[in-house]
PDB file of N, CA, C, O and CB in Angstrom:
ATOM      1  N   UNK A   1      40.308 -21.444  -8.989  1.00  0.00           N
ATOM      2  CA  UNK A   1      40.291 -20.125  -8.406  1.00  0.00           C
ATOM      3  C   UNK A   1      38.909 -19.882  -7.801  1.00  0.00           C
ATOM      4  O   UNK A   1      37.892 -20.188  -8.424  1.00  0.00           O
ATOM      5  CB  UNK A   1      40.645 -19.044  -9.463  1.00  0.00           C
ATOM      6  N   UNK A   2      38.877 -19.339  -6.605  1.00  0.00           N
ATOM      7  CA  UNK A   2      37.609 -19.061  -5.938  1.00  0.00           C
ATOM      8  C   UNK A   2      36.855 -17.964  -6.676  1.00  0.00           C
ATOM      9  O   UNK A   2      37.456 -17.085  -7.293  1.00  0.00           O
ATOM     10  CB  UNK A   2      37.842 -18.658  -4.473  1.00  0.00           C
ATOM     11  N   UNK A   3      35.540 -18.029  -6.603  1.00  0.00           N
ATOM     12  CA  UNK A   3      34.686 -17.064  -7.299  1.00  0.00           C
ATOM     13  C   UNK A   3      35.013 -15.632  -6.881  1.00  0.00           C
ATOM     14  O   UNK A   3      35.091 -14.747  -7.734  1.00  0.00           O
ATOM     15  CB  UNK A   3      33.207 -17.366  -7.024  1.00  0.00           C
ATOM     16  N   UNK A   4      35.206 -15.388  -5.582  1.00  0.00           N
ATOM     17  CA  UNK A   4      35.523 -14.040  -5.105  1.00  0.00           C
ATOM     18  C   UNK A   4      36.865 -13.562  -5.646  1.00  0.00           C
ATOM     19  O   UNK A   4      37.015 -12.388  -5.983  1.00  0.00           O
ATOM     20  CB  UNK A   4      35.535 -14.005  -3.576  1.00  0.00           C
ATOM     21  N   UNK A   5      37.840 -14.462  -5.730  1.00  0.00           N
ATOM     22  CA  UNK A   5      39.151 -14.094  -6.261  1.00  0.00           C
ATOM     23  C   UNK A   5      39.052 -13.708  -7.723  1.00  0.00           C
ATOM     24  O   UNK A   5      39.670 -12.735  -8.155  1.00  0.00           O
ATOM     25  CB  UNK A   5      40.143 -15.242  -6.088  1.00  0.00           C
ATOM     26  N   UNK A   6      38.277 -14.467  -8.490  1.00  0.00           N
ATOM     27  CA  UNK A   6      38.106 -14.161  -9.911  1.00  0.00           C
ATOM     28  C   UNK A   6      37.416 -12.813 -10.086  1.00  0.00           C
ATOM     29  O   UNK A   6      37.808 -12.018 -10.940  1.00  0.00           O
ATOM     30  CB  UNK A   6      37.296 -15.271 -10.613  1.00  0.00           C
ATOM     31  N   UNK A   7      36.392 -12.555  -9.280  1.00  0.00           N
ATOM     32  CA  UNK A   7      35.682 -11.275  -9.356  1.00  0.00           C
ATOM     33  C   UNK A   7      36.621 -10.120  -9.021  1.00  0.00           C
ATOM     34  O   UNK A   7      36.581  -9.075  -9.672  1.00  0.00           O
ATOM     35  CB  UNK A   7      34.469 -11.270  -8.402  1.00  0.00           C
ATOM     36  N   UNK A   8      37.458 -10.306  -8.016  1.00  0.00           N
ATOM     37  CA  UNK A   8      38.416  -9.274  -7.630  1.00  0.00           C
ATOM     38  C   UNK A   8      39.401  -9.005  -8.759  1.00  0.00           C
ATOM     39  O   UNK A   8      39.696  -7.848  -9.057  1.00  0.00           O
ATOM     40  CB  UNK A   8      39.166  -9.685  -6.358  1.00  0.00           C
ATOM     41  N   UNK A   9      39.914 -10.059  -9.394  1.00  0.00           N
ATOM     42  CA  UNK A   9      40.842  -9.890 -10.512  1.00  0.00           C
ATOM     43  C   UNK A   9      40.168  -9.188 -11.685  1.00  0.00           C
ATOM     44  O   UNK A   9      40.777  -8.341 -12.339  1.00  0.00           O
ATOM     45  CB  UNK A   9      41.392 -11.247 -10.959  1.00  0.00           C
ATOM     46  N   UNK A  10      38.926  -9.535 -11.947  1.00  0.00           N
ATOM     47  CA  UNK A  10      38.181  -8.917 -13.040  1.00  0.00           C
ATOM     48  C   UNK A  10      37.998  -7.432 -12.781  1.00  0.00           C
ATOM     49  O   UNK A  10      38.226  -6.617 -13.675  1.00  0.00           O
ATOM     50  CB  UNK A  10      36.819  -9.597 -13.222  1.00  0.00           C
ATOM     51  N   UNK A  11      37.592  -7.072 -11.582  1.00  0.00           N
ATOM     52  CA  UNK A  11      37.385  -5.655 -11.255  1.00  0.00           C
ATOM     53  C   UNK A  11      38.702  -4.884 -11.273  1.00  0.00           C
ATOM     54  O   UNK A  11      38.732  -3.723 -11.680  1.00  0.00           O
ATOM     55  CB  UNK A  11      36.718  -5.517  -9.880  1.00  0.00           C
ATOM     56  N   UNK A  12      39.778  -5.512 -10.840  1.00  0.00           N
ATOM     57  CA  UNK A  12      41.089  -4.860 -10.892  1.00  0.00           C
ATOM     58  C   UNK A  12      41.498  -4.612 -12.344  1.00  0.00           C
ATOM     59  O   UNK A  12      42.019  -3.546 -12.670  1.00  0.00           O
ATOM     60  CB  UNK A  12      42.157  -5.721 -10.171  1.00  0.00           C
ATOM     61  N   UNK A  13      41.263  -5.592 -13.212  1.00  0.00           N
ATOM     62  CA  UNK A  13      41.586  -5.408 -14.630  1.00  0.00           C
ATOM     63  C   UNK A  13      40.765  -4.254 -15.211  1.00  0.00           C
ATOM     64  O   UNK A  13      41.298  -3.426 -15.949  1.00  0.00           O
ATOM     65  CB  UNK A  13      41.322  -6.716 -15.426  1.00  0.00           C
ATOM     66  N   UNK A  14      39.490  -4.197 -14.886  1.00  0.00           N
ATOM     67  CA  UNK A  14      38.631  -3.112 -15.383  1.00  0.00           C
ATOM     68  C   UNK A  14      39.107  -1.751 -14.878  1.00  0.00           C
ATOM     69  O   UNK A  14      39.077  -0.766 -15.616  1.00  0.00           O
ATOM     70  CB  UNK A  14      37.171  -3.346 -14.957  1.00  0.00           C
ATOM     71  N   UNK A  15      39.544  -1.697 -13.629  1.00  0.00           N
ATOM     72  CA  UNK A  15      40.077  -0.444 -13.083  1.00  0.00           C
ATOM     73  C   UNK A  15      41.331  -0.022 -13.849  1.00  0.00           C
ATOM     74  O   UNK A  15      41.521   1.155 -14.153  1.00  0.00           O
ATOM     75  CB  UNK A  15      40.395  -0.596 -11.575  1.00  0.00           C
ATOM     76  N   UNK A  16      42.175  -0.995 -14.151  1.00  0.00           N
ATOM     77  CA  UNK A  16      43.404  -0.687 -14.888  1.00  0.00           C
ATOM     78  C   UNK A  16      43.111  -0.315 -16.340  1.00  0.00           C
ATOM     79  O   UNK A  16      43.834   0.489 -16.929  1.00  0.00           O
ATOM     80  CB  UNK A  16      44.363  -1.880 -14.840  1.00  0.00           C
ATOM     81  N   UNK A  17      42.064  -0.889 -16.919  1.00  0.00           N
ATOM     82  CA  UNK A  17      41.640  -0.485 -18.264  1.00  0.00           C
ATOM     83  C   UNK A  17      41.256   0.987 -18.243  1.00  0.00           C
ATOM     84  O   UNK A  17      41.651   1.747 -19.128  1.00  0.00           O
ATOM     85  CB  UNK A  17      40.450  -1.359 -18.765  1.00  0.00           C
ATOM     86  N   UNK A  18      40.487   1.393 -17.239  1.00  0.00           N
ATOM     87  CA  UNK A  18      40.106   2.804 -17.112  1.00  0.00           C
ATOM     88  C   UNK A  18      41.333   3.698 -16.983  1.00  0.00           C
ATOM     89  O   UNK A  18      41.381   4.775 -17.578  1.00  0.00           O
ATOM     90  CB  UNK A  18      39.186   3.002 -15.903  1.00  0.00           C
ATOM     91  N   UNK A  19      42.319   3.264 -16.215  1.00  0.00           N
ATOM     92  CA  UNK A  19      43.559   4.032 -16.076  1.00  0.00           C
ATOM     93  C   UNK A  19      44.248   4.200 -17.422  1.00  0.00           C
ATOM     94  O   UNK A  19      44.702   5.295 -17.757  1.00  0.00           O
ATOM     95  CB  UNK A  19      44.508   3.349 -15.083  1.00  0.00           C
ATOM     96  N   UNK A  20      44.329   3.126 -18.192  1.00  0.00           N
ATOM     97  CA  UNK A  20      44.957   3.192 -19.514  1.00  0.00           C
ATOM     98  C   UNK A  20      44.196   4.140 -20.435  1.00  0.00           C
ATOM     99  O   UNK A  20      44.801   4.907 -21.184  1.00  0.00           O
ATOM    100  CB  UNK A  20      45.031   1.792 -20.144  1.00  0.00           C
ATOM    101  N   UNK A  21      42.879   4.086 -20.377  1.00  0.00           N
ATOM    102  CA  UNK A  21      42.070   4.979 -21.210  1.00  0.00           C
ATOM    103  C   UNK A  21      42.300   6.433 -20.827  1.00  0.00           C
ATOM    104  O   UNK A  21      42.413   7.294 -21.700  1.00  0.00           O
ATOM    105  CB  UNK A  21      40.581   4.632 -21.084  1.00  0.00           C
ATOM    106  N   UNK A  22      42.369   6.710 -19.551  1.00  0.00           N
ATOM    107  CA  UNK A  22      42.606   8.088 -19.099  1.00  0.00           C
ATOM    108  C   UNK A  22      44.003   8.555 -19.508  1.00  0.00           C
ATOM    109  O   UNK A  22      44.196   9.708 -19.894  1.00  0.00           O
ATOM    110  CB  UNK A  22      42.437   8.194 -17.564  1.00  0.00           C
ATOM    111  N   UNK A  23      44.961   7.655 -19.420  1.00  0.00           N
ATOM    112  CA  UNK A  23      46.347   8.004 -19.736  1.00  0.00           C
ATOM    113  C   UNK A  23      46.554   8.198 -21.233  1.00  0.00           C
ATOM    114  O   UNK A  23      47.216   9.145 -21.658  1.00  0.00           O
ATOM    115  CB  UNK A  23      47.291   6.925 -19.221  1.00  0.00           C
ATOM    116  N   UNK A  24      45.983   7.292 -22.034  1.00  0.00           N
ATOM    117  CA  UNK A  24      46.249   7.295 -23.474  1.00  0.00           C
ATOM    118  C   UNK A  24      45.136   7.919 -24.302  1.00  0.00           C
ATOM    119  O   UNK A  24      45.356   8.285 -25.457  1.00  0.00           O
ATOM    120  CB  UNK A  24      46.479   5.897 -23.942  1.00  0.00           C
ATOM    121  N   UNK A  25      43.947   8.045 -23.726  1.00  0.00           N
ATOM    122  CA  UNK A  25      42.832   8.631 -24.467  1.00  0.00           C
ATOM    123  C   UNK A  25      42.028   7.617 -25.250  1.00  0.00           C
ATOM    124  O   UNK A  25      40.801   7.702 -25.292  1.00  0.00           O
ATOM    125  CB  UNK A  25      43.339   9.674 -25.398  1.00  0.00           C
ATOM    126  N   UNK A  26      42.686   6.674 -25.863  1.00  0.00           N
ATOM    127  CA  UNK A  26      42.015   5.618 -26.630  1.00  0.00           C
ATOM    128  C   UNK A  26      42.948   4.416 -26.674  1.00  0.00           C
ATOM    129  O   UNK A  26      44.171   4.561 -26.691  1.00  0.00           O
ATOM    130  CB  UNK A  26      41.640   6.103 -28.085  1.00  0.00           C
ATOM    131  N   UNK A  27      42.366   3.253 -26.693  1.00  0.00           N
ATOM    132  CA  UNK A  27      43.158   2.024 -26.779  1.00  0.00           C
ATOM    133  C   UNK A  27      42.442   1.019 -27.660  1.00  0.00           C
ATOM    134  O   UNK A  27      41.216   1.028 -27.769  1.00  0.00           O
ATOM    135  CB  UNK A  27      43.415   1.427 -25.375  1.00  0.00           C
ATOM    136  N   UNK A  28      43.220   0.158 -28.282  1.00  0.00           N
ATOM    137  CA  UNK A  28      42.640  -0.909 -29.099  1.00  0.00           C
ATOM    138  C   UNK A  28      42.408  -2.139 -28.239  1.00  0.00           C
ATOM    139  O   UNK A  28      43.179  -2.437 -27.327  1.00  0.00           O
ATOM    140  CB  UNK A  28      43.558  -1.251 -30.300  1.00  0.00           C
ATOM    141  N   UNK A  29      41.343  -2.838 -28.546  1.00  0.00           N
ATOM    142  CA  UNK A  29      41.003  -4.060 -27.819  1.00  0.00           C
ATOM    143  C   UNK A  29      42.166  -5.047 -27.837  1.00  0.00           C
ATOM    144  O   UNK A  29      42.510  -5.623 -26.806  1.00  0.00           O
ATOM    145  CB  UNK A  29      39.751  -4.709 -28.419  1.00  0.00           C
ATOM    146  N   UNK A  30      42.760  -5.238 -28.985  1.00  0.00           N
ATOM    147  CA  UNK A  30      43.863  -6.197 -29.100  1.00  0.00           C
ATOM    148  C   UNK A  30      45.055  -5.780 -28.243  1.00  0.00           C
ATOM    149  O   UNK A  30      45.703  -6.627 -27.627  1.00  0.00           O
ATOM    150  CB  UNK A  30      44.295  -6.335 -30.563  1.00  0.00           C
ATOM    151  N   UNK A  31      45.346  -4.483 -28.201  1.00  0.00           N
ATOM    152  CA  UNK A  31      46.450  -4.007 -27.357  1.00  0.00           C
ATOM    153  C   UNK A  31      46.175  -4.289 -25.882  1.00  0.00           C
ATOM    154  O   UNK A  31      47.066  -4.720 -25.149  1.00  0.00           O
ATOM    155  CB  UNK A  31      46.678  -2.498 -27.571  1.00  0.00           C
ATOM    156  N   UNK A  32      44.940  -4.046 -25.452  1.00  0.00           N
ATOM    157  CA  UNK A  32      44.585  -4.335 -24.060  1.00  0.00           C
ATOM    158  C   UNK A  32      44.657  -5.831 -23.774  1.00  0.00           C
ATOM    159  O   UNK A  32      45.126  -6.240 -22.712  1.00  0.00           O
ATOM    160  CB  UNK A  32      43.178  -3.808 -23.746  1.00  0.00           C
ATOM    161  N   UNK A  33      44.199  -6.641 -24.711  1.00  0.00           N
ATOM    162  CA  UNK A  33      44.244  -8.092 -24.527  1.00  0.00           C
ATOM    163  C   UNK A  33      45.686  -8.568 -24.340  1.00  0.00           C
ATOM    164  O   UNK A  33      45.963  -9.397 -23.473  1.00  0.00           O
ATOM    165  CB  UNK A  33      43.597  -8.810 -25.729  1.00  0.00           C
ATOM    166  N   UNK A  34      46.578  -8.056 -25.135  1.00  0.00           N
ATOM    167  CA  UNK A  34      47.993  -8.432 -25.003  1.00  0.00           C
ATOM    168  C   UNK A  34      48.568  -7.933 -23.684  1.00  0.00           C
ATOM    169  O   UNK A  34      49.288  -8.659 -22.999  1.00  0.00           O
ATOM    170  CB  UNK A  34      48.814  -7.871 -26.179  1.00  0.00           C
ATOM    171  N   UNK A  35      48.246  -6.691 -23.331  1.00  0.00           N
ATOM    172  CA  UNK A  35      48.756  -6.090 -22.101  1.00  0.00           C
ATOM    173  C   UNK A  35      48.344  -6.899 -20.874  1.00  0.00           C
ATOM    174  O   UNK A  35      49.151  -7.112 -19.968  1.00  0.00           O
ATOM    175  CB  UNK A  35      48.259  -4.651 -21.970  1.00  0.00           C
ATOM    176  N   UNK A  36      47.086  -7.351 -20.844  1.00  0.00           N
ATOM    177  CA  UNK A  36      46.562  -8.082 -19.691  1.00  0.00           C
ATOM    178  C   UNK A  36      46.660  -9.602 -19.839  1.00  0.00           C
ATOM    179  O   UNK A  36      46.261 -10.339 -18.937  1.00  0.00           O
ATOM    180  CB  UNK A  36      45.128  -7.695 -19.462  1.00  0.00           C
ATOM    181  N   UNK A  37      47.182 -10.067 -20.956  1.00  0.00           N
ATOM    182  CA  UNK A  37      47.314 -11.512 -21.221  1.00  0.00           C
ATOM    183  C   UNK A  37      45.978 -12.234 -21.102  1.00  0.00           C
ATOM    184  O   UNK A  37      45.868 -13.281 -20.464  1.00  0.00           O
ATOM    185  CB  UNK A  37      48.322 -12.140 -20.254  1.00  0.00           C
ATOM    186  N   UNK A  38      44.962 -11.643 -21.737  1.00  0.00           N
ATOM    187  CA  UNK A  38      43.632 -12.252 -21.804  1.00  0.00           C
ATOM    188  C   UNK A  38      43.175 -12.206 -23.252  1.00  0.00           C
ATOM    189  O   UNK A  38      43.833 -11.600 -24.098  1.00  0.00           O
ATOM    190  CB  UNK A  38      42.610 -11.518 -20.862  1.00  0.00           C
ATOM    191  N   UNK A  39      42.060 -12.840 -23.534  1.00  0.00           N
ATOM    192  CA  UNK A  39      41.550 -12.853 -24.904  1.00  0.00           C
ATOM    193  C   UNK A  39      40.890 -11.516 -25.251  1.00  0.00           C
ATOM    194  O   UNK A  39      40.429 -10.798 -24.364  1.00  0.00           O
ATOM    195  CB  UNK A  39      40.546 -14.006 -25.092  1.00  0.00           C
ATOM    196  N   UNK A  40      40.847 -11.189 -26.538  1.00  0.00           N
ATOM    197  CA  UNK A  40      40.123  -9.985 -26.954  1.00  0.00           C
ATOM    198  C   UNK A  40      38.658 -10.014 -26.519  1.00  0.00           C
ATOM    199  O   UNK A  40      38.089  -8.968 -26.209  1.00  0.00           O
ATOM    200  CB  UNK A  40      40.204  -9.825 -28.466  1.00  0.00           C
ATOM    201  N   UNK A  41      38.043 -11.196 -26.490  1.00  0.00           N
ATOM    202  CA  UNK A  41      36.653 -11.295 -26.040  1.00  0.00           C
ATOM    203  C   UNK A  41      36.517 -10.865 -24.581  1.00  0.00           C
ATOM    204  O   UNK A  41      35.544 -10.205 -24.217  1.00  0.00           O
ATOM    205  CB  UNK A  41      36.133 -12.732 -26.217  1.00  0.00           C
ATOM    206  N   UNK A  42      37.480 -11.231 -23.753  1.00  0.00           N
ATOM    207  CA  UNK A  42      37.451 -10.814 -22.349  1.00  0.00           C
ATOM    208  C   UNK A  42      37.483  -9.294 -22.250  1.00  0.00           C
ATOM    209  O   UNK A  42      36.744  -8.703 -21.463  1.00  0.00           O
ATOM    210  CB  UNK A  42      38.635 -11.427 -21.572  1.00  0.00           C
ATOM    211  N   UNK A  43      38.336  -8.668 -23.045  1.00  0.00           N
ATOM    212  CA  UNK A  43      38.424  -7.203 -23.035  1.00  0.00           C
ATOM    213  C   UNK A  43      37.128  -6.593 -23.557  1.00  0.00           C
ATOM    214  O   UNK A  43      36.640  -5.612 -22.998  1.00  0.00           O
ATOM    215  CB  UNK A  43      39.625  -6.720 -23.885  1.00  0.00           C
ATOM    216  N   UNK A  44      36.569  -7.158 -24.615  1.00  0.00           N
ATOM    217  CA  UNK A  44      35.292  -6.638 -25.131  1.00  0.00           C
ATOM    218  C   UNK A  44      34.208  -6.725 -24.065  1.00  0.00           C
ATOM    219  O   UNK A  44      33.403  -5.806 -23.915  1.00  0.00           O
ATOM    220  CB  UNK A  44      34.856  -7.414 -26.393  1.00  0.00           C
ATOM    221  N   UNK A  45      34.188  -7.826 -23.327  1.00  0.00           N
ATOM    222  CA  UNK A  45      33.219  -7.961 -22.233  1.00  0.00           C
ATOM    223  C   UNK A  45      33.462  -6.909 -21.155  1.00  0.00           C
ATOM    224  O   UNK A  45      32.518  -6.294 -20.660  1.00  0.00           O
ATOM    225  CB  UNK A  45      33.293  -9.370 -21.620  1.00  0.00           C
ATOM    226  N   UNK A  46      34.725  -6.703 -20.793  1.00  0.00           N
ATOM    227  CA  UNK A  46      35.054  -5.676 -19.796  1.00  0.00           C
ATOM    228  C   UNK A  46      34.609  -4.297 -20.274  1.00  0.00           C
ATOM    229  O   UNK A  46      34.021  -3.535 -19.508  1.00  0.00           O
ATOM    230  CB  UNK A  46      36.568  -5.673 -19.501  1.00  0.00           C
ATOM    231  N   UNK A  47      34.885  -3.975 -21.527  1.00  0.00           N
ATOM    232  CA  UNK A  47      34.502  -2.668 -22.065  1.00  0.00           C
ATOM    233  C   UNK A  47      32.986  -2.509 -22.105  1.00  0.00           C
ATOM    234  O   UNK A  47      32.467  -1.417 -21.872  1.00  0.00           O
ATOM    235  CB  UNK A  47      35.084  -2.478 -23.468  1.00  0.00           C
ATOM    236  N   UNK A  48      32.281  -3.589 -22.397  1.00  0.00           N
ATOM    237  CA  UNK A  48      30.816  -3.533 -22.407  1.00  0.00           C
ATOM    238  C   UNK A  48      30.285  -3.230 -21.008  1.00  0.00           C
ATOM    239  O   UNK A  48      29.361  -2.432 -20.853  1.00  0.00           O
ATOM    240  CB  UNK A  48      30.224  -4.862 -22.928  1.00  0.00           C
ATOM    241  N   UNK A  49      30.862  -3.862 -19.998  1.00  0.00           N
ATOM    242  CA  UNK A  49      30.450  -3.600 -18.614  1.00  0.00           C
ATOM    243  C   UNK A  49      30.752  -2.152 -18.245  1.00  0.00           C
ATOM    244  O   UNK A  49      29.909  -1.468 -17.665  1.00  0.00           O
ATOM    245  CB  UNK A  49      31.163  -4.566 -17.633  1.00  0.00           C
ATOM    246  N   UNK A  50      31.943  -1.687 -18.578  1.00  0.00           N
ATOM    247  CA  UNK A  50      32.313  -0.306 -18.266  1.00  0.00           C
ATOM    248  C   UNK A  50      31.414   0.689 -18.998  1.00  0.00           C
ATOM    249  O   UNK A  50      31.081   1.742 -18.455  1.00  0.00           O
ATOM    250  CB  UNK A  50      33.780  -0.054 -18.631  1.00  0.00           C
ATOM    251  N   UNK A  51      31.026   0.362 -20.216  1.00  0.00           N
ATOM    252  CA  UNK A  51      30.117   1.230 -20.976  1.00  0.00           C
ATOM    253  C   UNK A  51      28.737   1.261 -20.330  1.00  0.00           C
ATOM    254  O   UNK A  51      28.130   2.326 -20.221  1.00  0.00           O
ATOM    255  CB  UNK A  51      30.007   0.751 -22.439  1.00  0.00           C
ATOM    256  N   UNK A  52      28.236   0.108 -19.902  1.00  0.00           N
ATOM    257  CA  UNK A  52      26.930   0.062 -19.221  1.00  0.00           C
ATOM    258  C   UNK A  52      26.946   0.874 -17.936  1.00  0.00           C
ATOM    259  O   UNK A  52      25.929   1.445 -17.542  1.00  0.00           O
ATOM    260  CB  UNK A  52      26.536  -1.388 -18.912  1.00  0.00           C
ATOM    261  N   UNK A  53      28.094   0.924 -17.290  1.00  0.00           N
ATOM    262  CA  UNK A  53      28.236   1.713 -16.060  1.00  0.00           C
ATOM    263  C   UNK A  53      28.415   3.204 -16.363  1.00  0.00           C
ATOM    264  O   UNK A  53      28.455   4.030 -15.452  1.00  0.00           O
ATOM    265  CB  UNK A  53      29.427   1.203 -15.238  1.00  0.00           C
ATOM    266  N   UNK A  54      28.522   3.532 -17.637  1.00  0.00           N
ATOM    267  CA  UNK A  54      28.701   4.923 -18.031  1.00  0.00           C
ATOM    268  C   UNK A  54      30.120   5.437 -17.850  1.00  0.00           C
ATOM    269  O   UNK A  54      30.336   6.648 -17.787  1.00  0.00           O
ATOM    270  CB  UNK A  54      27.771   5.780 -17.257  1.00  0.00           C
ATOM    271  N   UNK A  55      31.086   4.536 -17.765  1.00  0.00           N
ATOM    272  CA  UNK A  55      32.469   4.915 -17.507  1.00  0.00           C
ATOM    273  C   UNK A  55      33.305   5.066 -18.768  1.00  0.00           C
ATOM    274  O   UNK A  55      34.329   5.748 -18.749  1.00  0.00           O
ATOM    275  CB  UNK A  55      33.104   3.907 -16.616  1.00  0.00           C
ATOM    276  N   UNK A  56      32.889   4.445 -19.853  1.00  0.00           N
ATOM    277  CA  UNK A  56      33.591   4.572 -21.127  1.00  0.00           C
ATOM    278  C   UNK A  56      32.571   4.704 -22.244  1.00  0.00           C
ATOM    279  O   UNK A  56      31.407   4.326 -22.109  1.00  0.00           O
ATOM    280  CB  UNK A  56      34.525   3.359 -21.375  1.00  0.00           C
ATOM    281  N   UNK A  57      33.045   5.246 -23.337  1.00  0.00           N
ATOM    282  CA  UNK A  57      32.246   5.295 -24.557  1.00  0.00           C
ATOM    283  C   UNK A  57      32.956   4.434 -25.583  1.00  0.00           C
ATOM    284  O   UNK A  57      34.117   4.669 -25.918  1.00  0.00           O
ATOM    285  CB  UNK A  57      32.049   6.770 -25.076  1.00  0.00           C
ATOM    286  N   UNK A  58      32.250   3.446 -26.070  1.00  0.00           N
ATOM    287  CA  UNK A  58      32.865   2.546 -27.042  1.00  0.00           C
ATOM    288  C   UNK A  58      32.706   3.108 -28.442  1.00  0.00           C
ATOM    289  O   UNK A  58      31.666   3.662 -28.797  1.00  0.00           O
ATOM    290  CB  UNK A  58      32.247   1.138 -26.955  1.00  0.00           C
ATOM    291  N   UNK A  59      33.755   2.954 -29.223  1.00  0.00           N
ATOM    292  CA  UNK A  59      33.729   3.329 -30.634  1.00  0.00           C
ATOM    293  C   UNK A  59      34.312   2.176 -31.425  1.00  0.00           C
ATOM    294  O   UNK A  59      35.061   1.361 -30.886  1.00  0.00           O
ATOM    295  CB  UNK A  59      34.521   4.658 -30.898  1.00  0.00           C
ATOM    296  N   UNK A  60      33.975   2.106 -32.689  1.00  0.00           N
ATOM    297  CA  UNK A  60      34.505   1.037 -33.530  1.00  0.00           C
ATOM    298  C   UNK A  60      36.022   1.122 -33.555  1.00  0.00           C
ATOM    299  O   UNK A  60      36.590   2.164 -33.880  1.00  0.00           O
ATOM    300  CB  UNK A  60      33.928   1.119 -34.965  1.00  0.00           C
ATOM    301  N   UNK A  61      36.670   0.026 -33.212  1.00  0.00           N
ATOM    302  CA  UNK A  61      38.123  -0.027 -33.246  1.00  0.00           C
ATOM    303  C   UNK A  61      38.795   0.390 -31.948  1.00  0.00           C
ATOM    304  O   UNK A  61      40.024   0.434 -31.895  1.00  0.00           O
ATOM    305  CB  UNK A  61      38.617   0.829 -34.340  1.00  0.00           C
ATOM    306  N   UNK A  62      38.044   0.695 -30.908  1.00  0.00           N
ATOM    307  CA  UNK A  62      38.657   1.091 -29.638  1.00  0.00           C
ATOM    308  C   UNK A  62      37.616   1.567 -28.656  1.00  0.00           C
ATOM    309  O   UNK A  62      36.420   1.342 -28.839  1.00  0.00           O
ATOM    310  CB  UNK A  62      39.694   2.181 -29.857  1.00  0.00           C
ATOM    311  N   UNK A  63      38.077   2.225 -27.616  1.00  0.00           N
ATOM    312  CA  UNK A  63      37.154   2.752 -26.594  1.00  0.00           C
ATOM    313  C   UNK A  63      37.621   4.120 -26.160  1.00  0.00           C
ATOM    314  O   UNK A  63      36.991   4.745 -25.307  1.00  0.00           O
ATOM    315  CB  UNK A  63      37.059   1.800 -25.370  1.00  0.00           C
TER     316      UNK A  63
END
């Protein structure tokens, strides 16, 4: 997969994570990992990036 394609997929996943958070209020890392068919570590990394951007607040057990 080309680097630009991977970056685009990553940003799209992060956008959809934000949508889920807005819709549900809180989500578990494992639930997001299953929903997106990625590892929990990938979701934790996505949430860390979103938190650094000031878009989410992380809490133990969810975001």
